[in-house]
FINUTI-742227 format. One record per residue (C-alpha): residue in three letters; x, y negated, z. Coordinates in pm, whole numbers, plus 50000, padded with zeros to 5 digits. Example, Ala and Ser with C-alpha at 12.3 -4.5 7.8 and 13.67 -1.06 7.14 Angstrom:
REM FINUTI-742227
aa, x, y, z
ALA, 51230, 50450, 50780
SER, 51367, 50106, 50714
***
This chain:
REM FINUTI-742227
aa, x, y, z
MET, 50000, 50000, 50000
THR, 50112, 49646, 49922
PRO, 50167, 49442, 50241
ALA, 49894, 49180, 50295
LEU, 49950, 48898, 50051
THR, 49806, 48550, 50051
VAL, 49772, 48306, 49762
ARG, 49790, 47929, 49787
THR, 49879, 47624, 49581
ILE, 50253, 47555, 49552
THR, 50450, 47261, 49420
PRO, 50600, 47264, 49070
ALA, 50944, 47270, 49236
GLU, 50856, 47583, 49436
HIS, 50709, 47741, 49125
LEU, 51018, 47669, 48917
ALA, 51248, 47801, 49191
HIS, 51065, 48134, 49183
LEU, 51087, 48156, 48803
ARG, 51460, 48092, 48817
GLU, 51493, 48413, 49016
GLN, 51330, 48616, 48735
ARG, 51516, 48770, 48445
SER, 51208, 48732, 48227
ALA, 50893, 48521, 48255
SER, 50684, 48366, 47981
PHE, 50732, 47999, 47903
LEU, 50350, 47983, 47921
GLN, 50389, 48045, 48295
THR, 50624, 47751, 48360
PRO, 50499, 47442, 48548
ALA, 50591, 47233, 48244
TRP, 50342, 47421, 48028
GLY, 50063, 47276, 48236
THR, 50178, 46931, 48120
VAL, 50181, 47045, 47756
LYS, 49822, 47172, 47783
GLY, 49691, 46837, 47903
GLU, 49330, 46916, 47805
TRP, 49323, 47178, 48082
LYS, 49342, 47126, 48457
ALA, 49664, 47295, 48577
GLU, 49766, 47443, 48912
SER, 50079, 47625, 49031
ILE, 50001, 47903, 49277
GLY, 50214, 48142, 49477
TRP, 50180, 48482, 49644
PHE, 50324, 48493, 49993
GLU, 50427, 48785, 50210
ARG, 50503, 48667, 50563
ASN, 50574, 48314, 50431
GLU, 50809, 48443, 50159
LEU, 50720, 48349, 49802
VAL, 50703, 48679, 49610
GLY, 50493, 48588, 49305
SER, 50382, 48284, 49106
ALA, 50152, 48172, 48830
LEU, 50042, 47877, 48626
VAL, 49662, 47859, 48622
LEU, 49486, 47662, 48350
TYR, 49124, 47575, 48428
ARG, 48885, 47527, 48136
GLN, 48573, 47342, 48250
LEU, 48227, 47436, 48134
PRO, 48041, 47153, 47959
LYS, 47857, 46926, 48208
VAL, 47927, 47136, 48521
LYS, 48230, 47171, 48748
ARG, 48276, 47543, 48694
TYR, 48587, 47682, 48531
LEU, 48739, 47973, 48349
ALA, 49075, 48026, 48522
TYR, 49331, 48130, 48259
LEU, 49678, 48269, 48337
PRO, 49844, 48299, 47991
GLU, 50099, 48583, 47980
GLY, 50085, 48598, 48358
PRO, 50085, 48606, 48652
VAL, 50450, 48667, 48745
ILE, 50403, 48943, 49000
ASP, 50519, 49302, 49058
TRP, 50342, 49482, 48772
THR, 50510, 49813, 48862
THR, 50295, 49845, 49174
ASP, 50046, 50126, 49233
ASP, 49833, 49878, 49429
LEU, 49748, 49606, 49178
GLN, 49438, 49522, 49379
GLY, 49664, 49404, 49661
TRP, 49793, 49134, 49425
LEU, 49474, 49052, 49233
ALA, 49223, 49035, 49519
PRO, 49385, 48732, 49690
LEU, 49421, 48572, 49347
THR, 49050, 48599, 49269
ARG, 48955, 48473, 49617
HIS, 49171, 48164, 49566
LEU, 49032, 48096, 49218
LYS, 48673, 48143, 49329
ARG, 48725, 47881, 49598
ALA, 48860, 47651, 49326
GLY, 48531, 47680, 49134
ALA, 48618, 47955, 48885
PHE, 48331, 48159, 48742
GLY, 48574, 48398, 48575
VAL, 48944, 48482, 48550
ARG, 49151, 48570, 48244
ILE, 49501, 48716, 48281
GLY, 49761, 48834, 48032
PRO, 49979, 49100, 48197
PRO, 50334, 49067, 48053
VAL, 50351, 49445, 48033
VAL, 50443, 49651, 47726
VAL, 50228, 49956, 47651
ALA, 50391, 50077, 47326
ARG, 50682, 50013, 47090
TRP, 50745, 50097, 46724
ASP, 51100, 50081, 46591
THR, 51184, 49948, 46245
ALA, 51174, 50292, 46082
ALA, 50827, 50367, 46218
VAL, 50685, 50034, 46098
LYS, 50841, 50080, 45752
GLU, 50694, 50429, 45723
GLY, 50354, 50294, 45818
ILE, 50369, 50020, 45555
ALA, 50477, 50270, 45288
ASP, 50199, 50519, 45371
GLU, 49880, 50431, 45180
ALA, 49673, 50624, 45433
VAL, 49790, 50398, 45716
HIS, 49610, 50067, 45765
ARG, 49688, 49970, 46126
LEU, 49989, 49986, 46350
ALA, 49778, 50191, 46592
ASP, 49759, 50462, 46323
VAL, 50135, 50514, 46355
PRO, 50263, 50719, 46652
PRO, 50462, 50483, 46876
THR, 50834, 50536, 46914
GLU, 50782, 50485, 47285
ARG, 50483, 50471, 47517
SER, 50518, 50292, 47850
VAL, 50413, 50475, 48166
GLU, 50413, 50141, 48349
GLY, 50187, 49987, 48086
ALA, 49943, 50279, 48099
ARG, 49930, 50249, 48479
VAL, 49848, 49877, 48460
VAL, 49571, 49934, 48205
SER, 49423, 50217, 48411
GLN, 49422, 50011, 48731
LEU, 49263, 49708, 48563
GLN, 48986, 49926, 48422
GLU, 48922, 50083, 48762
LEU, 48907, 49738, 48923
GLY, 48639, 49615, 48683
TRP, 48851, 49394, 48457
ARG, 48741, 49377, 48093
GLN, 48994, 49394, 47809
GLN, 48937, 49123, 47550
GLY, 48917, 49236, 47190
ALA, 49125, 49083, 46912
GLU, 49040, 49125, 46545
GLY, 49358, 49220, 46364
GLY, 49565, 49177, 46679
PHE, 49515, 48801, 46723
ALA, 49292, 48669, 46999
ALA, 49173, 48325, 47100
GLY, 49448, 48347, 47359
GLN, 49790, 48503, 47312
PRO, 49893, 48770, 47059
ARG, 49872, 49132, 47173
TYR, 50132, 49245, 46918
ASN, 50472, 49080, 46895
PHE, 50791, 49150, 46705
GLN, 51117, 49142, 46899
ILE, 51489, 49202, 46849
PRO, 51641, 49377, 47154
LEU, 51974, 49217, 47239
ARG, 52079, 49494, 47476
ARG, 52162, 49855, 47393
THR, 51884, 50095, 47482
GLU, 52055, 50434, 47452
GLY, 52365, 50623, 47563
ARG, 52621, 50544, 47827
ASP, 52619, 50176, 47727
ALA, 52243, 50132, 47778
GLY, 52175, 49788, 47918
GLU, 52497, 49641, 47783
ALA, 52477, 49340, 47550
ARG, 52476, 49406, 47176
THR, 52734, 49215, 46977
GLU, 52650, 48971, 46702
ASP, 52789, 49218, 46447
GLU, 52569, 49496, 46584
VAL, 52257, 49282, 46556
LEU, 52346, 49178, 46201
ALA, 52414, 49540, 46102
GLY, 52066, 49631, 46226
MET, 51904, 49394, 45976
ASN, 51802, 49523, 45638
GLN, 52003, 49462, 45322
LEU, 51776, 49181, 45203
TRP, 51813, 48986, 45528
ARG, 52192, 49024, 45529
ARG, 52208, 48921, 45164
ASN, 51990, 48615, 45224
ILE, 52200, 48506, 45523
LYS, 52511, 48528, 45304
LYS, 52332, 48352, 45018
ALA, 52239, 48059, 45243
ALA, 52596, 48025, 45365
LYS, 52733, 48040, 45010
ALA, 52480, 47777, 44895
GLY, 52604, 47543, 45166
VAL, 52308, 47554, 45403
GLU, 52409, 47409, 45739
VAL, 52216, 47470, 46061
ARG, 52244, 47244, 46362
VAL, 52063, 47176, 46688
ALA, 51897, 46835, 46706
PRO, 52004, 46614, 46997
ALA, 51766, 46633, 47292
GLY, 51496, 46371, 47273
ASP, 51573, 46266, 46915
GLU, 51240, 46125, 46793
ALA, 51355, 46083, 46433
GLU, 51459, 46450, 46402
LEU, 51133, 46566, 46559
ALA, 50943, 46354, 46307
ARG, 51141, 46519, 46023
PHE, 51047, 46861, 46160
HIS, 50683, 46761, 46181
GLU, 50673, 46633, 45824
LEU, 50807, 46968, 45701
TYR, 50566, 47150, 45935
LEU, 50269, 46964, 45781
HIS, 50393, 47068, 45436
THR, 50414, 47429, 45555
ALA, 50064, 47416, 45703
GLU, 49915, 47288, 45376
ARG, 50098, 47555, 45177
ASP, 50015, 47846, 45409
GLY, 49663, 47738, 45503
PHE, 49677, 47689, 45878
THR, 49569, 47395, 46095
PRO, 49874, 47200, 46215
ARG, 49926, 47045, 46556
PRO, 49984, 46668, 46575
LEU, 50327, 46517, 46630
ALA, 50219, 46403, 46977
TYR, 50178, 46767, 47084
PHE, 50539, 46849, 46995
ARG, 50662, 46528, 47156
THR, 50490, 46628, 47481
MET, 50626, 46982, 47454
PHE, 50986, 46864, 47419
GLU, 50950, 46605, 47695
ALA, 50791, 46846, 47944
LEU, 50998, 47158, 47877
GLY, 51319, 46961, 47826
ALA, 51280, 46792, 48164
GLU, 51236, 47128, 48337
GLU, 51566, 47284, 48220
ASP, 51842, 47144, 48000
ASP, 51837, 47447, 47770
ARG, 51465, 47531, 47784
ILE, 51373, 47410, 47433
ARG, 51572, 47341, 47116
LEU, 51496, 47209, 46769
TYR, 51698, 47374, 46492
LEU, 51741, 47206, 46152
ALA, 51864, 47381, 45836
GLU, 51982, 47136, 45570
HIS, 52103, 47170, 45214
GLU, 52272, 46874, 45046
GLY, 52095, 46639, 45288
ASP, 51751, 46794, 45241
LEU, 51571, 46959, 45531
VAL, 51488, 47309, 45402
ALA, 51382, 47480, 45726
ALA, 51328, 47389, 46090
THR, 51237, 47590, 46397
ILE, 51171, 47554, 46769
ALA, 51328, 47797, 47018
ILE, 51231, 47828, 47385
ARG, 51423, 48015, 47654
VAL, 51333, 48132, 48004
GLY, 51591, 48351, 48178
GLY, 51693, 48631, 47943
HIS, 51403, 48584, 47701
VAL, 51430, 48364, 47390
TRP, 51128, 48289, 47169
TYR, 51096, 48164, 46816
SER, 50798, 47936, 46878
TYR, 50729, 47725, 46567
GLY, 50877, 47715, 46219
ALA, 50858, 47518, 45895
SER, 51015, 47562, 45553
SER, 51043, 47381, 45223
THR, 50877, 47521, 44912
GLU, 51111, 47340, 44672
LYS, 51436, 47500, 44790
ARG, 51329, 47846, 44895
ASP, 51608, 47995, 44686
VAL, 51876, 47870, 44930
ARG, 51719, 48085, 45207
GLY, 51705, 47823, 45479
SER, 51452, 48026, 45680
ASN, 51692, 48320, 45705
ALA, 51981, 48090, 45793
VAL, 51799, 47913, 46075
GLN, 51667, 48239, 46221
TRP, 52014, 48390, 46217
ARG, 52157, 48086, 46397
MET, 51892, 48117, 46668
VAL, 51971, 48488, 46708
GLN, 52345, 48408, 46728
ASP, 52281, 48151, 47001
ALA, 52060, 48396, 47192
VAL, 52338, 48658, 47179
ALA, 52596, 48401, 47291
ALA, 52371, 48298, 47582
GLY, 52353, 48659, 47705
ALA, 51980, 48692, 47638
ASP, 51803, 49027, 47661
VAL, 51557, 48978, 47375
TYR, 51489, 48750, 47081
ASP, 51114, 48727, 47037
LEU, 50964, 48640, 46698
ARG, 50620, 48622, 46863
GLY, 50291, 48735, 46718
ILE, 50203, 48972, 46437
THR, 49870, 49127, 46346
ASP, 49844, 49505, 46363
THR, 49769, 49541, 45991
LEU, 49994, 49757, 45776
ASP, 49765, 49743, 45473
ALA, 49963, 49637, 45166
ASP, 49660, 49442, 45039
ASP, 49626, 49237, 45357
PRO, 49794, 48893, 45330
HIS, 49912, 48924, 45692
VAL, 50139, 49218, 45609
GLY, 50393, 48978, 45458
LEU, 50457, 48836, 45805
ILE, 50537, 49182, 45940
GLN, 50760, 49261, 45642
PHE, 50958, 48940, 45699
LYS, 51006, 49016, 46067
VAL, 51073, 49389, 46029
GLY, 51372, 49300, 45815
THR, 51544, 49174, 46130
GLY, 51581, 49532, 46250
GLY, 51374, 49476, 46563
GLU, 51065, 49649, 46695
ALA, 50690, 49592, 46707
VAL, 50568, 49566, 47065
GLU, 50212, 49604, 47195
TYR, 50131, 49432, 47523
ALA, 49845, 49519, 47759
GLY, 49642, 49231, 47614
GLU, 49420, 48981, 47791
TRP, 49172, 49084, 48060
ASP, 48871, 48907, 48213
LEU, 48707, 48944, 48552
PRO, 48368, 48771, 48588
LEU, 48326, 48610, 48931
ASN, 47976, 48479, 48855
ALA, 47802, 48710, 48610
VAL, 47535, 48462, 48495
VAL, 47774, 48174, 48431
TYR, 48033, 48404, 48271
LYS, 47768, 48538, 48031
ALA, 47663, 48184, 47937
PHE, 48027, 48093, 47873
SER, 48077, 48403, 47655
VAL, 47774, 48314, 47442
TYR, 47897, 47953, 47411
MET, 48242, 48070, 47294
GLU, 48096, 48319, 47044
ARG, 47877, 48050, 46889
ARG, 48167, 47806, 46870
ALA, 48391, 48070, 46708
GLY, 48117, 48145, 46457
GLY, 48084, 47779, 46365
ARG, 47715, 47773, 46454
***
């Protein structure tokens, strides 16, 4: 049994101190992320065992229209001991605290892996015409810890949120990652070298990295707080959004992100710029917490695709992650489609070329605290999603 735990509000400084003790925690669980998501009400909370801080979370409260009732959302969190056999000992004090704060429901995103597919398995799935989803391919590895978390959440009455194609209204259930530590043999856990990571990439990726270098593409990190460079990124990002058909975020959002995350840690967030003969051909944003590095946003030029700026900037970010001693380089979300006719499969094919692995997380889970209000909220969200 887990010793009796209590949950209470903590300061951002206390929250950050706890995260600094963790080898891995999502950047969506940092105090600074609450500043980025200014349209939500944010709170840092902590789990205490005999006055010792043993867990933390960023809670984002989404208010229902016209009433002071909230959905309490913990994106990719909380940061607690997910290996426990007594998850209720951690979640019960959480829900009591949130209910007192006016929450009608809670949504969590356990940062727990349930399955992995290595590069070979994903490639075989794409090549097999009978395979349409990643779930149709036997995983290279299934996580006992992940299965235990899912089982406990189901027993405790939490509801797993569905995601068409692997993308939800919240965070992606399927990600693609490059492990930066060896996983097998006597050297398991030791850092992989830059050469080892490069050798794990497919021939096309290695050729494109060389092609970019030969063409004279140069990648650099923008100075912290450089407004002009951020504006250049955003202009290219708007171009990318128009080309690829997604809704872009405004420049103000990225300005807030860099200000908030940059103030929290010197090396928390970086803007990478890939240039060719003075032209910006690709740009990306990387975020780091502990041993975890994420590729967060990217943009690329249509006019100079042949100089392979996207490959060059990704490779530079991987190199920097290796040099920093990171455990994983995370290319973030993918859908679970492996259907050659699905336009989303191109994203997986681009990422699988890095030699990494597809990773399925436990997903997002809801616990209604007020059944009537939660049902009304669910109907409201369904109608909004349907555009009615």
